[in-house]
C-alpha positions in Angstrom: -60.5 -26.4 -9.7 -59.4 -28.9 -7.2 -56.0 -30.7 -6.7 -55.3 -33.6 -9.0 -52.2 -35.6 -10.4 -50.0 -33.0 -12.1 -47.9 -33.8 -15.5 -45.1 -32.5 -16.8 -45.5 -29.1 -18.9 -46.6 -29.0 -22.6 -48.0 -32.5 -22.4 -51.8 -32.8 -22.7 -53.6 -33.8 -19.3 -55.1 -36.8 -20.8 -51.7 -38.5 -21.4 -50.0 -37.8 -18.2 -53.3 -38.9 -16.3 -53.8 -41.6 -17.8 -50.3 -42.9 -17.8 -49.9 -42.5 -14.0 -53.5 -44.1 -13.2 -54.7 -46.4 -16.1 -52.2 -49.0 -14.4 -55.1 -49.9 -11.7 -57.5 -49.2 -14.3 -58.8 -46.0 -12.4 -58.8 -42.4 -13.6 -59.1 -40.8 -9.9 -58.6 -37.2 -11.0 -61.4 -34.7 -10.0 -59.6 -31.3 -11.8 -56.0 -29.8 -12.8 -53.7 -28.6 -9.9 -51.4 -25.7 -9.7 -48.6 -24.5 -7.9 -48.5 -21.3 -5.9 -51.2 -18.1 -5.8 -50.0 -16.7 -8.6 -51.1 -15.6 -12.0 -48.6 -18.1 -13.8 -49.6 -20.9 -11.9 -53.7 -20.5 -12.3 -52.7 -19.7 -15.8 -51.1 -22.8 -16.2 -54.1 -24.8 -15.0 -56.4 -23.0 -16.9 -54.4 -23.6 -20.2 -54.4 -27.2 -19.2 -58.3 -27.4 -18.5 -58.6 -25.7 -22.2 -56.5 -28.0 -23.7 -58.5 -30.9 -22.7 -61.9 -29.2 -23.4 -60.9 -28.7 -27.0 -58.7 -31.4 -27.6 -59.8 -34.5 -25.8 -63.7 -33.9 -25.0 -64.0 -37.8 -23.9 -61.3 -37.2 -21.4 -63.1 -34.1 -20.2 -66.4 -35.5 -20.0 -65.3 -38.2 -18.0 -63.8 -35.8 -15.7 -67.3 -34.0 -15.6 -68.9 -37.3 -14.6 -66.1 -38.2 -11.8 -66.9 -34.6 -10.4 -70.4 -34.9 -10.5 -70.9 -38.0 -8.9 -68.5 -37.3 -5.9 -70.4 -36.4 -2.7 -69.5 -32.3 -2.2 -72.1 -31.8 0.6 -71.2 -31.0 4.1 -73.0 -34.3 5.2 -69.6 -36.3 6.3 -67.6 -33.5 7.5 -71.0 -32.6 9.6 -71.1 -36.3 11.3 -67.6 -36.5 11.7 -67.6 -33.1 13.9 -70.7 -34.6 15.7 -68.5 -37.1 16.4 -65.3 -35.9 17.5 -67.9 -33.9 19.7 -69.3 -36.2 21.6 -65.9 -37.9 22.2 -65.1 -34.6 23.5 -67.8 -34.7 25.8 -66.9 -38.2 27.4 -63.3 -37.1 28.5 
């Protein structure tokens, strides 16, 4: 799971994400956020995920599309590291 916009407890994710992001015409979420590293926090995020899967398939499939279109490779971080390395060599 990846960080995203968090909404009030008890509200369906498609509602609070849409309200927060559709003003710009873009839904930029890429997952379900949660605070803390405890069982309750993770369970809350999983509950929201399952709720979206079962009750708002269109929004959930949009989330899947957005995540699959993102570049999760190491290409960009590796390029930045090489650039930083060359900058450090010049010092």
